Biotite code that builds the C-alpha atoms (Angstrom):
import biotite.structure as struc

atoms = struc.array([
    struc.Atom([-65.879, -64.303, -14.705], chain_id="A", res_id=1, res_name="MET", atom_name="CA", element="C"),
    struc.Atom([-69.411, -62.867, -14.013], chain_id="A", res_id=2, res_name="ALA", atom_name="CA", element="C"),
    struc.Atom([-71.752, -63.621, -17.397], chain_id="A", res_id=3, res_name="GLN", atom_name="CA", element="C"),
    struc.Atom([-72.024, -60.545, -19.592], chain_id="A", res_id=4, res_name="ARG", atom_name="CA", element="C"),
    struc.Atom([-75.478, -58.842, -19.504], chain_id="A", res_id=5, res_name="VAL", atom_name="CA", element="C"),
    struc.Atom([-77.060, -57.623, -22.930], chain_id="A", res_id=6, res_name="ASN", atom_name="CA", element="C"),
    struc.Atom([-78.126, -54.312, -21.690], chain_id="A", res_id=7, res_name="TYR", atom_name="CA", element="C"),
    struc.Atom([-79.365, -53.648, -24.980], chain_id="A", res_id=8, res_name="HIS", atom_name="CA", element="C"),
    struc.Atom([-81.917, -56.569, -24.611], chain_id="A", res_id=9, res_name="LEU", atom_name="CA", element="C"),
    struc.Atom([-82.760, -54.856, -20.842], chain_id="A", res_id=10, res_name="GLU", atom_name="CA", element="C"),
    struc.Atom([-83.386, -51.454, -22.480], chain_id="A", res_id=11, res_name="MET", atom_name="CA", element="C"),
    struc.Atom([-86.022, -53.091, -25.191], chain_id="A", res_id=12, res_name="GLU", atom_name="CA", element="C"),
    struc.Atom([-87.806, -54.789, -22.349], chain_id="A", res_id=13, res_name="ARG", atom_name="CA", element="C"),
    struc.Atom([-88.051, -51.658, -20.352], chain_id="A", res_id=14, res_name="GLU", atom_name="CA", element="C"),
    struc.Atom([-89.199, -49.607, -23.322], chain_id="A", res_id=15, res_name="LEU", atom_name="CA", element="C"),
    struc.Atom([-91.957, -52.258, -23.852], chain_id="A", res_id=16, res_name="ALA", atom_name="CA", element="C"),
    struc.Atom([-93.185, -52.130, -20.454], chain_id="A", res_id=17, res_name="ARG", atom_name="CA", element="C"),
    struc.Atom([-93.464, -48.476, -20.593], chain_id="A", res_id=18, res_name="ILE", atom_name="CA", element="C"),
    struc.Atom([-95.366, -48.736, -24.185], chain_id="A", res_id=19, res_name="ALA", atom_name="CA", element="C"),
    struc.Atom([-97.530, -51.128, -22.542], chain_id="A", res_id=20, res_name="ALA", atom_name="CA", element="C"),
    struc.Atom([-98.667, -48.934, -19.457], chain_id="A", res_id=21, res_name="ARG", atom_name="CA", element="C"),
    struc.Atom([-99.314, -45.838, -22.374], chain_id="A", res_id=22, res_name="GLY", atom_name="CA", element="C"),
    struc.Atom([-96.773, -43.879, -20.285], chain_id="A", res_id=23, res_name="GLU", atom_name="CA", element="C"),
    struc.Atom([-94.154, -41.073, -21.627], chain_id="A", res_id=24, res_name="ARG", atom_name="CA", element="C"),
    struc.Atom([-91.817, -40.824, -18.667], chain_id="A", res_id=25, res_name="PRO", atom_name="CA", element="C"),
    struc.Atom([-89.471, -38.122, -18.185], chain_id="A", res_id=26, res_name="LYS", atom_name="CA", element="C"),
    struc.Atom([-85.590, -38.912, -18.858], chain_id="A", res_id=27, res_name="LEU", atom_name="CA", element="C"),
    struc.Atom([-82.705, -37.335, -17.986], chain_id="A", res_id=28, res_name="ALA", atom_name="CA", element="C"),
    struc.Atom([-80.128, -38.206, -20.474], chain_id="A", res_id=29, res_name="LEU", atom_name="CA", element="C"),
    struc.Atom([-76.216, -37.352, -19.776], chain_id="A", res_id=30, res_name="HIS", atom_name="CA", element="C"),
    struc.Atom([-74.696, -36.884, -23.341], chain_id="A", res_id=31, res_name="VAL", atom_name="CA", element="C"),
    struc.Atom([-70.887, -36.937, -24.016], chain_id="A", res_id=32, res_name="CYS", atom_name="CA", element="C"),
    struc.Atom([-71.103, -35.460, -27.729], chain_id="A", res_id=33, res_name="CYS", atom_name="CA", element="C"),
    struc.Atom([-73.628, -34.919, -30.395], chain_id="A", res_id=34, res_name="ALA", atom_name="CA", element="C"),
    struc.Atom([-72.718, -38.034, -32.280], chain_id="A", res_id=35, res_name="PRO", atom_name="CA", element="C"),
    struc.Atom([-73.343, -40.388, -29.466], chain_id="A", res_id=36, res_name="CYS", atom_name="CA", element="C"),
    struc.Atom([-76.493, -38.261, -28.670], chain_id="A", res_id=37, res_name="ALA", atom_name="CA", element="C"),
    struc.Atom([-77.879, -38.902, -32.342], chain_id="A", res_id=38, res_name="SER", atom_name="CA", element="C"),
    struc.Atom([-78.670, -42.561, -31.837], chain_id="A", res_id=39, res_name="VAL", atom_name="CA", element="C"),
    struc.Atom([-79.887, -42.194, -28.509], chain_id="A", res_id=40, res_name="ALA", atom_name="CA", element="C"),
    struc.Atom([-82.259, -39.833, -29.383], chain_id="A", res_id=41, res_name="LEU", atom_name="CA", element="C"),
    struc.Atom([-83.727, -41.596, -32.727], chain_id="A", res_id=42, res_name="GLU", atom_name="CA", element="C"),
    struc.Atom([-84.266, -44.445, -30.088], chain_id="A", res_id=43, res_name="ARG", atom_name="CA", element="C"),
    struc.Atom([-85.573, -43.101, -27.164], chain_id="A", res_id=44, res_name="LEU", atom_name="CA", element="C"),
    struc.Atom([-87.541, -39.960, -28.418], chain_id="A", res_id=45, res_name="ASN", atom_name="CA", element="C"),
    struc.Atom([-90.890, -41.946, -28.861], chain_id="A", res_id=46, res_name="GLU", atom_name="CA", element="C"),
    struc.Atom([-90.688, -43.198, -25.266], chain_id="A", res_id=47, res_name="ALA", atom_name="CA", element="C"),
    struc.Atom([-89.733, -40.427, -23.414], chain_id="A", res_id=48, res_name="PHE", atom_name="CA", element="C"),
    struc.Atom([-89.865, -36.700, -22.849], chain_id="A", res_id=49, res_name="GLU", atom_name="CA", element="C"),
    struc.Atom([-86.033, -36.344, -22.742], chain_id="A", res_id=50, res_name="ILE", atom_name="CA", element="C"),
    struc.Atom([-83.799, -33.498, -21.101], chain_id="A", res_id=51, res_name="VAL", atom_name="CA", element="C"),
    struc.Atom([-80.380, -33.544, -22.459], chain_id="A", res_id=52, res_name="LEU", atom_name="CA", element="C"),
    struc.Atom([-77.645, -33.143, -19.857], chain_id="A", res_id=53, res_name="PHE", atom_name="CA", element="C"),
    struc.Atom([-74.370, -31.896, -20.905], chain_id="A", res_id=54, res_name="PHE", atom_name="CA", element="C"),
    struc.Atom([-71.940, -32.648, -18.199], chain_id="A", res_id=55, res_name="TYR", atom_name="CA", element="C"),
    struc.Atom([-68.524, -33.244, -19.021], chain_id="A", res_id=56, res_name="ASN", atom_name="CA", element="C"),
    struc.Atom([-65.879, -31.636, -16.771], chain_id="A", res_id=57, res_name="PRO", atom_name="CA", element="C"),
    struc.Atom([-63.555, -34.248, -18.213], chain_id="A", res_id=58, res_name="ASN", atom_name="CA", element="C"),
    struc.Atom([-63.341, -32.307, -21.770], chain_id="A", res_id=59, res_name="ILE", atom_name="CA", element="C"),
    struc.Atom([-59.962, -30.561, -22.285], chain_id="A", res_id=60, res_name="ALA", atom_name="CA", element="C"),
    struc.Atom([-59.214, -27.899, -23.506], chain_id="A", res_id=61, res_name="PRO", atom_name="CA", element="C"),
    struc.Atom([-62.275, -25.809, -22.725], chain_id="A", res_id=62, res_name="GLU", atom_name="CA", element="C"),
    struc.Atom([-62.858, -24.722, -26.678], chain_id="A", res_id=63, res_name="ALA", atom_name="CA", element="C"),
    struc.Atom([-63.121, -28.283, -27.217], chain_id="A", res_id=64, res_name="GLU", atom_name="CA", element="C"),
    struc.Atom([-65.811, -28.511, -24.380], chain_id="A", res_id=65, res_name="TYR", atom_name="CA", element="C"),
    struc.Atom([-67.601, -25.349, -25.822], chain_id="A", res_id=66, res_name="ARG", atom_name="CA", element="C"),
    struc.Atom([-67.589, -26.968, -29.482], chain_id="A", res_id=67, res_name="ARG", atom_name="CA", element="C"),
    struc.Atom([-69.220, -30.272, -28.197], chain_id="A", res_id=68, res_name="ARG", atom_name="CA", element="C"),
    struc.Atom([-72.039, -28.531, -26.344], chain_id="A", res_id=69, res_name="ALA", atom_name="CA", element="C"),
    struc.Atom([-72.840, -26.271, -29.302], chain_id="A", res_id=70, res_name="GLN", atom_name="CA", element="C"),
    struc.Atom([-72.937, -28.971, -31.514], chain_id="A", res_id=71, res_name="GLU", atom_name="CA", element="C"),
    struc.Atom([-75.459, -30.840, -29.291], chain_id="A", res_id=72, res_name="LEU", atom_name="CA", element="C"),
    struc.Atom([-77.689, -27.702, -28.876], chain_id="A", res_id=73, res_name="ARG", atom_name="CA", element="C"),
    struc.Atom([-77.505, -27.676, -32.939], chain_id="A", res_id=74, res_name="ARG", atom_name="CA", element="C"),
    struc.Atom([-78.509, -31.144, -33.378], chain_id="A", res_id=75, res_name="LEU", atom_name="CA", element="C"),
    struc.Atom([-81.343, -31.223, -31.162], chain_id="A", res_id=76, res_name="ALA", atom_name="CA", element="C"),
    struc.Atom([-82.372, -28.086, -32.722], chain_id="A", res_id=77, res_name="SER", atom_name="CA", element="C"),
    struc.Atom([-82.398, -29.755, -36.011], chain_id="A", res_id=78, res_name="GLU", atom_name="CA", element="C"),
    struc.Atom([-83.658, -33.357, -35.656], chain_id="A", res_id=79, res_name="MET", atom_name="CA", element="C"),
    struc.Atom([-87.119, -34.100, -35.791], chain_id="A", res_id=80, res_name="PRO", atom_name="CA", element="C"),
    struc.Atom([-87.883, -34.485, -32.045], chain_id="A", res_id=81, res_name="LEU", atom_name="CA", element="C"),
    struc.Atom([-90.323, -33.893, -29.704], chain_id="A", res_id=82, res_name="ARG", atom_name="CA", element="C"),
    struc.Atom([-90.419, -32.807, -25.825], chain_id="A", res_id=83, res_name="ASP", atom_name="CA", element="C"),
    struc.Atom([-86.308, -32.264, -25.799], chain_id="A", res_id=84, res_name="VAL", atom_name="CA", element="C"),
    struc.Atom([-84.443, -29.521, -24.501], chain_id="A", res_id=85, res_name="ARG", atom_name="CA", element="C"),
    struc.Atom([-80.805, -29.142, -23.769], chain_id="A", res_id=86, res_name="VAL", atom_name="CA", element="C"),
    struc.Atom([-79.288, -28.296, -20.273], chain_id="A", res_id=87, res_name="GLU", atom_name="CA", element="C"),
    struc.Atom([-75.858, -28.001, -19.450], chain_id="A", res_id=88, res_name="GLU", atom_name="CA", element="C"),
    struc.Atom([-73.787, -28.506, -16.205], chain_id="A", res_id=89, res_name="GLY", atom_name="CA", element="C"),
    struc.Atom([-71.017, -26.438, -14.850], chain_id="A", res_id=90, res_name="PRO", atom_name="CA", element="C"),
    struc.Atom([-67.717, -26.796, -16.720], chain_id="A", res_id=91, res_name="TYR", atom_name="CA", element="C"),
    struc.Atom([-65.685, -27.675, -13.442], chain_id="A", res_id=92, res_name="ASP", atom_name="CA", element="C"),
    struc.Atom([-62.582, -28.896, -14.965], chain_id="A", res_id=93, res_name="ALA", atom_name="CA", element="C"),
    struc.Atom([-60.712, -28.716, -11.638], chain_id="A", res_id=94, res_name="GLU", atom_name="CA", element="C"),
    struc.Atom([-63.253, -31.431, -10.038], chain_id="A", res_id=95, res_name="ARG", atom_name="CA", element="C"),
    struc.Atom([-62.290, -33.666, -12.639], chain_id="A", res_id=96, res_name="PHE", atom_name="CA", element="C"),
    struc.Atom([-58.253, -33.003, -12.219], chain_id="A", res_id=97, res_name="ARG", atom_name="CA", element="C"),
    struc.Atom([-58.758, -33.949, -8.589], chain_id="A", res_id=98, res_name="GLU", atom_name="CA", element="C"),
    struc.Atom([-60.834, -37.131, -9.382], chain_id="A", res_id=99, res_name="MET", atom_name="CA", element="C"),
    struc.Atom([-57.774, -38.126, -11.770], chain_id="A", res_id=100, res_name="ALA", atom_name="CA", element="C"),
    struc.Atom([-55.024, -37.305, -9.260], chain_id="A", res_id=101, res_name="ARG", atom_name="CA", element="C"),
    struc.Atom([-52.922, -40.494, -8.861], chain_id="A", res_id=102, res_name="GLY", atom_name="CA", element="C"),
    struc.Atom([-54.418, -41.864, -12.357], chain_id="A", res_id=103, res_name="HIS", atom_name="CA", element="C"),
    struc.Atom([-52.682, -39.729, -14.976], chain_id="A", res_id=104, res_name="GLU", atom_name="CA", element="C"),
    struc.Atom([-50.588, -42.550, -16.576], chain_id="A", res_id=105, res_name="ARG", atom_name="CA", element="C"),
    struc.Atom([-53.822, -45.019, -16.440], chain_id="A", res_id=106, res_name="ASP", atom_name="CA", element="C"),
    struc.Atom([-54.057, -46.498, -20.016], chain_id="A", res_id=107, res_name="ARG", atom_name="CA", element="C"),
    struc.Atom([-57.595, -45.262, -22.011], chain_id="A", res_id=108, res_name="GLU", atom_name="CA", element="C"),
    struc.Atom([-60.445, -47.622, -20.504], chain_id="A", res_id=109, res_name="GLY", atom_name="CA", element="C"),
    struc.Atom([-58.868, -48.087, -17.294], chain_id="A", res_id=110, res_name="GLY", atom_name="CA", element="C"),
    struc.Atom([-59.680, -47.385, -13.644], chain_id="A", res_id=111, res_name="ALA", atom_name="CA", element="C"),
    struc.Atom([-59.406, -43.364, -14.477], chain_id="A", res_id=112, res_name="ARG", atom_name="CA", element="C"),
    struc.Atom([-62.301, -43.917, -17.334], chain_id="A", res_id=113, res_name="CYS", atom_name="CA", element="C"),
    struc.Atom([-64.541, -45.507, -14.454], chain_id="A", res_id=114, res_name="ALA", atom_name="CA", element="C"),
    struc.Atom([-64.054, -42.860, -11.995], chain_id="A", res_id=115, res_name="LEU", atom_name="CA", element="C"),
    struc.Atom([-64.946, -40.491, -14.832], chain_id="A", res_id=116, res_name="CYS", atom_name="CA", element="C"),
    struc.Atom([-68.281, -42.368, -15.819], chain_id="A", res_id=117, res_name="PHE", atom_name="CA", element="C"),
    struc.Atom([-69.023, -42.495, -12.029], chain_id="A", res_id=118, res_name="GLU", atom_name="CA", element="C"),
    struc.Atom([-68.266, -38.736, -11.973], chain_id="A", res_id=119, res_name="LEU", atom_name="CA", element="C"),
    struc.Atom([-70.645, -37.847, -14.599], chain_id="A", res_id=120, res_name="ARG", atom_name="CA", element="C"),
    struc.Atom([-73.303, -40.722, -13.735], chain_id="A", res_id=121, res_name="LEU", atom_name="CA", element="C"),
    struc.Atom([-73.571, -39.525, -10.245], chain_id="A", res_id=122, res_name="ARG", atom_name="CA", element="C"),
    struc.Atom([-74.086, -35.795, -11.439], chain_id="A", res_id=123, res_name="ALA", atom_name="CA", element="C"),
    struc.Atom([-76.849, -37.010, -13.594], chain_id="A", res_id=124, res_name="THR", atom_name="CA", element="C"),
    struc.Atom([-78.769, -38.685, -10.988], chain_id="A", res_id=125, res_name="ALA", atom_name="CA", element="C"),
    struc.Atom([-78.525, -35.343, -9.106], chain_id="A", res_id=126, res_name="GLU", atom_name="CA", element="C"),
    struc.Atom([-80.074, -33.566, -11.918], chain_id="A", res_id=127, res_name="PHE", atom_name="CA", element="C"),
    struc.Atom([-82.355, -36.094, -12.659], chain_id="A", res_id=128, res_name="ALA", atom_name="CA", element="C"),
    struc.Atom([-83.874, -35.791, -9.292], chain_id="A", res_id=129, res_name="ARG", atom_name="CA", element="C"),
    struc.Atom([-83.472, -31.723, -9.245], chain_id="A", res_id=130, res_name="SER", atom_name="CA", element="C"),
    struc.Atom([-86.061, -31.996, -12.724], chain_id="A", res_id=131, res_name="ILE", atom_name="CA", element="C"),
    struc.Atom([-88.179, -34.668, -11.187], chain_id="A", res_id=132, res_name="GLY", atom_name="CA", element="C"),
    struc.Atom([-87.331, -37.297, -13.793], chain_id="A", res_id=133, res_name="ALA", atom_name="CA", element="C"),
    struc.Atom([-88.713, -40.815, -13.555], chain_id="A", res_id=134, res_name="ASP", atom_name="CA", element="C"),
    struc.Atom([-85.567, -42.080, -15.451], chain_id="A", res_id=135, res_name="TYR", atom_name="CA", element="C"),
    struc.Atom([-81.807, -41.133, -16.092], chain_id="A", res_id=136, res_name="PHE", atom_name="CA", element="C"),
    struc.Atom([-79.103, -42.565, -18.077], chain_id="A", res_id=137, res_name="THR", atom_name="CA", element="C"),
    struc.Atom([-76.179, -42.061, -20.446], chain_id="A", res_id=138, res_name="THR", atom_name="CA", element="C"),
    struc.Atom([-74.990, -42.161, -24.360], chain_id="A", res_id=139, res_name="THR", atom_name="CA", element="C"),
    struc.Atom([-71.752, -43.353, -23.211], chain_id="A", res_id=140, res_name="LEU", atom_name="CA", element="C"),
    struc.Atom([-72.543, -46.841, -24.189], chain_id="A", res_id=141, res_name="THR", atom_name="CA", element="C"),
    struc.Atom([-72.427, -45.654, -27.997], chain_id="A", res_id=142, res_name="THR", atom_name="CA", element="C"),
    struc.Atom([-68.777, -45.528, -28.002], chain_id="A", res_id=143, res_name="GLY", atom_name="CA", element="C"),
    struc.Atom([-67.065, -48.626, -29.543], chain_id="A", res_id=144, res_name="ARG", atom_name="CA", element="C"),
    struc.Atom([-64.256, -48.368, -26.782], chain_id="A", res_id=145, res_name="GLN", atom_name="CA", element="C"),
    struc.Atom([-66.715, -47.540, -23.843], chain_id="A", res_id=146, res_name="LYS", atom_name="CA", element="C"),
    struc.Atom([-67.361, -50.719, -21.514], chain_id="A", res_id=147, res_name="ASN", atom_name="CA", element="C"),
    struc.Atom([-70.747, -51.073, -21.301], chain_id="A", res_id=148, res_name="GLU", atom_name="CA", element="C"),
    struc.Atom([-70.666, -53.590, -18.668], chain_id="A", res_id=149, res_name="GLN", atom_name="CA", element="C"),
    struc.Atom([-68.977, -50.949, -16.080], chain_id="A", res_id=150, res_name="ILE", atom_name="CA", element="C"),
    struc.Atom([-71.016, -47.990, -17.380], chain_id="A", res_id=151, res_name="ILE", atom_name="CA", element="C"),
    struc.Atom([-74.597, -50.231, -16.706], chain_id="A", res_id=152, res_name="ASN", atom_name="CA", element="C"),
    struc.Atom([-73.155, -51.444, -13.461], chain_id="A", res_id=153, res_name="GLU", atom_name="CA", element="C"),
    struc.Atom([-72.185, -47.962, -12.171], chain_id="A", res_id=154, res_name="LEU", atom_name="CA", element="C"),
    struc.Atom([-75.790, -46.594, -13.176], chain_id="A", res_id=155, res_name="GLY", atom_name="CA", element="C"),
    struc.Atom([-77.666, -49.001, -11.419], chain_id="A", res_id=156, res_name="GLY", atom_name="CA", element="C"),
    struc.Atom([-75.829, -49.103, -8.554], chain_id="A", res_id=157, res_name="ARG", atom_name="CA", element="C"),
    struc.Atom([-76.070, -45.194, -8.073], chain_id="A", res_id=158, res_name="ILE", atom_name="CA", element="C"),
    struc.Atom([-79.625, -45.568, -9.169], chain_id="A", res_id=159, res_name="ALA", atom_name="CA", element="C"),
    struc.Atom([-80.084, -47.775, -5.852], chain_id="A", res_id=160, res_name="ARG", atom_name="CA", element="C"),
    struc.Atom([-78.199, -45.548, -3.684], chain_id="A", res_id=161, res_name="GLU", atom_name="CA", element="C"),
    struc.Atom([-80.231, -42.600, -4.857], chain_id="A", res_id=162, res_name="ALA", atom_name="CA", element="C"),
    struc.Atom([-83.826, -44.214, -5.252], chain_id="A", res_id=163, res_name="GLY", atom_name="CA", element="C"),
    struc.Atom([-83.918, -43.539, -8.836], chain_id="A", res_id=164, res_name="LEU", atom_name="CA", element="C"),
    struc.Atom([-84.620, -45.649, -12.001], chain_id="A", res_id=165, res_name="ARG", atom_name="CA", element="C"),
    struc.Atom([-81.760, -46.043, -14.302], chain_id="A", res_id=166, res_name="TYR", atom_name="CA", element="C"),
    struc.Atom([-82.417, -47.064, -17.992], chain_id="A", res_id=167, res_name="LEU", atom_name="CA", element="C"),
    struc.Atom([-79.790, -49.671, -19.034], chain_id="A", res_id=168, res_name="PHE", atom_name="CA", element="C"),
    struc.Atom([-78.398, -49.813, -22.645], chain_id="A", res_id=169, res_name="SER", atom_name="CA", element="C"),
    struc.Atom([-75.884, -50.429, -25.237], chain_id="A", res_id=170, res_name="ASP", atom_name="CA", element="C"),
    struc.Atom([-76.394, -47.781, -27.965], chain_id="A", res_id=171, res_name="PHE", atom_name="CA", element="C"),
    struc.Atom([-73.666, -49.946, -29.804], chain_id="A", res_id=172, res_name="LYS", atom_name="CA", element="C"),
    struc.Atom([-75.893, -52.702, -30.552], chain_id="A", res_id=173, res_name="LYS", atom_name="CA", element="C"),
    struc.Atom([-78.154, -52.814, -33.600], chain_id="A", res_id=174, res_name="LYS", atom_name="CA", element="C"),
    struc.Atom([-75.406, -51.075, -35.521], chain_id="A", res_id=175, res_name="ASN", atom_name="CA", element="C"),
    struc.Atom([-75.467, -47.980, -33.258], chain_id="A", res_id=176, res_name="GLY", atom_name="CA", element="C"),
    struc.Atom([-71.843, -47.329, -34.048], chain_id="A", res_id=177, res_name="CYS", atom_name="CA", element="C"),
    struc.Atom([-72.857, -46.906, -37.948], chain_id="A", res_id=178, res_name="GLY", atom_name="CA", element="C"),
    struc.Atom([-75.917, -45.491, -37.439], chain_id="A", res_id=179, res_name="ARG", atom_name="CA", element="C"),
    struc.Atom([-74.365, -42.699, -35.406], chain_id="A", res_id=180, res_name="SER", atom_name="CA", element="C"),
    struc.Atom([-71.737, -42.042, -38.157], chain_id="A", res_id=181, res_name="CYS", atom_name="CA", element="C"),
    struc.Atom([-74.752, -42.146, -40.758], chain_id="A", res_id=182, res_name="GLU", atom_name="CA", element="C"),
    struc.Atom([-76.577, -39.251, -38.519], chain_id="A", res_id=183, res_name="LEU", atom_name="CA", element="C"),
    struc.Atom([-73.252, -37.171, -38.076], chain_id="A", res_id=184, res_name="SER", atom_name="CA", element="C"),
    struc.Atom([-73.010, -37.141, -41.707], chain_id="A", res_id=185, res_name="ARG", atom_name="CA", element="C"),
    struc.Atom([-76.660, -36.328, -42.408], chain_id="A", res_id=186, res_name="GLU", atom_name="CA", element="C"),
    struc.Atom([-76.346, -33.406, -39.919], chain_id="A", res_id=187, res_name="TYR", atom_name="CA", element="C"),
    struc.Atom([-72.679, -32.566, -40.607], chain_id="A", res_id=188, res_name="GLY", atom_name="CA", element="C"),
    struc.Atom([-71.642, -33.029, -36.947], chain_id="A", res_id=189, res_name="LEU", atom_name="CA", element="C"),
    struc.Atom([-68.496, -32.541, -35.471], chain_id="A", res_id=190, res_name="TYR", atom_name="CA", element="C"),
    struc.Atom([-66.838, -35.854, -34.564], chain_id="A", res_id=191, res_name="ARG", atom_name="CA", element="C"),
    struc.Atom([-64.135, -35.541, -32.013], chain_id="A", res_id=192, res_name="GLN", atom_name="CA", element="C"),
    struc.Atom([-60.951, -38.100, -32.684], chain_id="A", res_id=193, res_name="ASP", atom_name="CA", element="C"),
    struc.Atom([-60.174, -38.522, -28.589], chain_id="A", res_id=194, res_name="TYR", atom_name="CA", element="C"),
    struc.Atom([-62.658, -39.314, -26.055], chain_id="A", res_id=195, res_name="CYS", atom_name="CA", element="C"),
    struc.Atom([-62.374, -35.669, -23.965], chain_id="A", res_id=196, res_name="GLY", atom_name="CA", element="C"),
    struc.Atom([-59.859, -35.439, -21.316], chain_id="A", res_id=197, res_name="CYS", atom_name="CA", element="C"),
    struc.Atom([-56.435, -34.688, -21.964], chain_id="A", res_id=198, res_name="ALA", atom_name="CA", element="C"),
    struc.Atom([-54.910, -37.928, -21.166], chain_id="A", res_id=199, res_name="TYR", atom_name="CA", element="C"),
    struc.Atom([-57.013, -39.214, -24.250], chain_id="A", res_id=200, res_name="SER", atom_name="CA", element="C"),
    struc.Atom([-56.079, -36.613, -26.465], chain_id="A", res_id=201, res_name="ARG", atom_name="CA", element="C"),
    struc.Atom([-52.436, -37.825, -25.501], chain_id="A", res_id=202, res_name="ARG", atom_name="CA", element="C"),
    struc.Atom([-52.977, -41.382, -26.550], chain_id="A", res_id=203, res_name="GLU", atom_name="CA", element="C"),
    struc.Atom([-54.106, -39.980, -30.084], chain_id="A", res_id=204, res_name="ARG", atom_name="CA", element="C"),
    struc.Atom([-52.570, -41.810, -33.020], chain_id="A", res_id=205, res_name="PRO", atom_name="CA", element="C"),
    struc.Atom([-51.086, -38.787, -34.136], chain_id="A", res_id=206, res_name="GLU", atom_name="CA", element="C"),
    struc.Atom([-50.277, -37.334, -30.824], chain_id="A", res_id=207, res_name="ALA", atom_name="CA", element="C"),
    struc.Atom([-48.222, -40.378, -30.383], chain_id="A", res_id=208, res_name="LYS", atom_name="CA", element="C"),
    struc.Atom([-46.378, -39.944, -33.768], chain_id="A", res_id=209, res_name="GLY", atom_name="CA", element="C"),
    struc.Atom([-45.691, -35.747, -32.650], chain_id="A", res_id=210, res_name="GLU", atom_name="CA", element="C"),
    struc.Atom([-44.221, -37.392, -29.520], chain_id="A", res_id=211, res_name="THR", atom_name="CA", element="C"),
    struc.Atom([-42.098, -40.200, -31.156], chain_id="A", res_id=212, res_name="GLU", atom_name="CA", element="C"),
    struc.Atom([-41.293, -37.318, -33.759], chain_id="A", res_id=213, res_name="GLY", atom_name="CA", element="C"),
    struc.Atom([-40.144, -35.005, -31.211], chain_id="A", res_id=214, res_name="ALA", atom_name="CA", element="C"),
    struc.Atom([-38.259, -37.433, -29.225], chain_id="A", res_id=215, res_name="ASP", atom_name="CA", element="C"),
    struc.Atom([-36.565, -38.853, -32.176], chain_id="A", res_id=216, res_name="ALA", atom_name="CA", element="C"),
])
């Protein structure tokens, strides 16, 4: 079994190198939702000029997608940040459905999720190149259920293929999940109860209860 990498430590080392060089590079930060973004922004804004990239064609229904995008814009406007702006990618739900074809019955956290991570990371790498960003990364590693090993391995591979720099991270570390909850309360953020796609929504405990009741 491959040894697990401490990606939070990798990030801290890279931030220290950036500080030692006296630089403030540009970071394209893929955002899945405002609560996850809050921790990443708090930890990274001193080191980077940040462009938040909201690209999540997996989120369903579209009203949910719009609500999460709006919450991100509100958070970015209300947090005490500098050199941060929000850019929204296309809401191409059909692209996600095509990607998920054949994986509709995968359990949450399985192969479908890895494909979804890759879809969004590749789009972020393309976006990073288009704006001349020095680095790209994602807030996905904030989530308790998200496998930071898979996410970072994908990010590193995509960066090598694209000739870009990927900022390794594990925003769960150092009480990242708890801090996300604190900041969500402070800013009154909407916290969704499922990852985003229709398949993860179907796996919510209450959804299962509704299904069981309907079948009874």
